[in-house]
C-alpha positions in Angstrom: 11.3 21.8 37.0 11.0 18.4 38.6 13.6 15.6 38.1 10.7 13.4 36.8 9.7 16.0 34.2 13.3 16.4 33.1 13.7 12.7 32.7 10.5 12.6 30.6 11.8 15.3 28.4 15.2 13.7 27.9 13.5 10.4 27.1 11.3 12.1 24.5 14.3 13.8 22.9 16.3 10.5 22.8 13.2 8.8 21.2 13.0 11.7 18.6 16.7 11.4 17.8 16.4 7.6 17.3 13.3 8.1 15.1 15.1 10.7 12.9 18.4 8.7 12.5 17.4 5.1 13.1 14.7 4.6 10.4 14.2 5.1 6.7 12.2 7.9 5.1 8.5 7.8 4.4 7.1 5.5 1.8 3.9 4.8 0.0 2.2 1.5 0.7 -0.5 -0.5 -1.0 -2.8 -2.7 1.1 -4.5 -5.9 -0.1 -7.2 -7.2 2.2 -9.0 -10.5 1.8 -12.2 -11.0 3.7 -15.0 -13.6 3.7 -18.0 -12.6 1.8 -19.6 -11.7 5.2 -16.7 -9.2 5.7 -14.7 -11.1 8.2 -11.0 -10.5 7.7 -9.0 -13.5 6.5 -5.6 -12.0 5.6 -4.1 -8.6 4.8 -0.8 -7.5 3.2 1.0 -4.1 3.1 3.2 -3.7 0.0 5.7 -0.9 0.7 7.4 1.0 -2.2 10.9 -0.2 -2.7 10.3 -3.5 -0.9 7.8 -6.2 -1.8 5.5 -4.8 -4.5 3.5 -7.8 -5.6 2.0 -10.9 -4.1 0.2 -14.0 -5.3 -2.3 -16.0 -3.3 -3.9 -19.3 -4.1 -4.9 -22.6 -2.4 -1.2 -23.5 -2.7 -0.3 -20.6 -0.4 1.3 -17.2 -0.6 3.8 -16.2 -3.4 5.7 -13.0 -2.4 6.8 -11.1 -5.5 5.3 -13.5 -8.0 2.0 -15.0 -9.3 1.1 -18.3 -7.5 2.4 -21.5 -9.1 0.3 -22.7 -12.0 -1.5 -19.2 -12.2 -3.3 -18.6 -15.4 -4.9 -15.2 -15.3 -8.4 -14.9 -16.9 -9.5 -11.4 -15.8 -8.0 -8.3 -14.3 -8.9 -5.1 -12.4 -6.6 -2.3 -13.2 -6.3 0.7 -10.9 -5.4 4.0 -12.5 -3.8 7.1 -11.1 -6.2 9.9 -10.3 -6.3 12.7 -12.9 -3.5 15.2 -12.4 -1.5 12.9 -10.1 2.1 14.1 -10.1 4.6 11.7 -11.5 7.2 10.3 -9.0 10.8 10.9 -10.0 12.3 8.0 -11.9 8.8 6.3 -12.2 8.1 4.4 -15.4 4.5 4.9 -16.5 2.3 2.4 -18.2 -1.0 3.5 -19.8 -4.4 2.1 -20.7 -5.3 2.4 -24.3 -7.6 5.3 -23.2 -4.6 7.2 -21.8 -5.0 6.7 -18.0 -1.8 5.9 -16.1 -1.8 2.5 -14.5 -1.0 2.4 -10.8 -1.8 -1.2 -9.7 -3.4 -4.3 -11.0 -5.2 -7.4 -9.7 -5.3 -10.5 -11.9 -7.6 -13.4 -11.2 -7.4 -17.1 -12.0 -11.0 -18.4 -11.5 -10.0 -22.0 -12.0 -7.3 -22.2 -9.3 -9.1 -19.5 -7.3 -5.8 -17.6 -7.3 -5.1 -13.9 -7.4 -2.1 -11.8 -8.1 -1.7 -8.1 -7.0 1.1 -6.0 -8.4 2.0 -2.3 -7.8 3.7 0.0 -10.2 7.0 -0.2 -8.4 7.4 -3.9 -9.1 10.4 -4.5 -11.4 8.2 -6.8 -13.6 5.3 -4.4 -13.6 5.5 -3.8 -17.4 5.2 -7.5 -18.1 2.2 -7.8 -15.7 0.6 -4.8 -17.4 1.0 -6.4 -20.8 -0.7 -9.6 -19.6 -3.5 -7.7 -17.8 -4.2 -5.6 -21.0 -4.5 -8.8 -23.0 -7.3 -10.1 -20.7 -10.8 -8.8 -20.2 -10.4 -6.1 -17.6 -12.2 -3.4 -15.6 -10.4 -0.1 -15.0 -11.1 1.8 -11.7 -9.5 5.1 -10.5 -7.7 4.6 -7.2 -9.0 6.8 -4.4 -6.4 6.2 -1.6 -9.3 4.7 0.4 -10.1 1.1 0.8 -11.8 0.0 -2.4 -13.9 -3.1 -2.7 -13.0 -4.9 -6.0 -15.4 -7.8 -5.4 -18.2 -6.4 -7.6 -15.8 -6.5 -10.5 -14.8 -10.1 -9.8 -17.9 -12.2 -10.5 -17.9 -15.5 -8.7 -15.2 -14.5 -6.2 -15.4 -16.7 -3.1 -13.9 -13.8 -1.0 -14.2 -10.1 -0.6 -11.1 -8.4 -2.1 -10.2 -4.9 -1.0 -7.3 -2.7 -2.1 -6.0 0.5 -0.7 -3.5 2.1 -3.1 -0.8 4.6 -2.3 -1.4 5.0 1.4 1.1 7.5 2.8 3.0 5.9 5.7 4.3 8.8 7.8 8.1 8.9 8.0 9.6 8.4 11.5 11.0 12.0 11.4 7.4 13.3 11.3 6.6 11.4 14.5 9.8 12.8 16.0 8.8 16.3 15.0 5.4 15.8 16.6 6.9 14.6 19.8 9.3 17.6 19.9 6.4 20.0 19.3 4.4 18.4 22.1 7.4 18.6 24.5 7.9 22.3 23.5 4.2 23.1 24.1 4.4 21.3 27.5 7.5 23.3 28.5 5.9 26.6 27.4 2.7 25.9 29.2 4.6 24.9 32.3 6.7 28.2 32.1 3.5 30.3 31.8 1.8 28.6 34.8 
């Protein structure tokens, strides 16, 4: 085995160890994407479970973790969990009157052109659900794919896309992959 190959293997093992011990476990993430109506990206946000789980946007700027200043919601789009979705341990569920579990919601203020997106892990999610259910709303089952909410938001000056509960691979998965690739390379080298 060449010294160069040994160095590569040691580097990969060190990287794998760092990935396993140096980072947090996997998380689910929601993604909010704002585009022009022509589809040109303007801004995007990833809201990771256990971290920032809501965001407000308006002409006044970005409001992490809260609706924008002066926000007066007039309409909402409520994303529901797919049927038979397992309940996460410790998760508090909120339901539509028809019985579907609510996953995320987007509220819109047409006057200020503001929006507010909240995920079910937000500590104030119950309050946001109560507001959203008191507004005219449209319910949509989340798919895990990027979903265009613009058709449900008449008069929106932007395209609004949401991707809910995207699994972000944990660093240990990447480390396991690297270790497997190194093992296959060593085995292949031994066979040759």
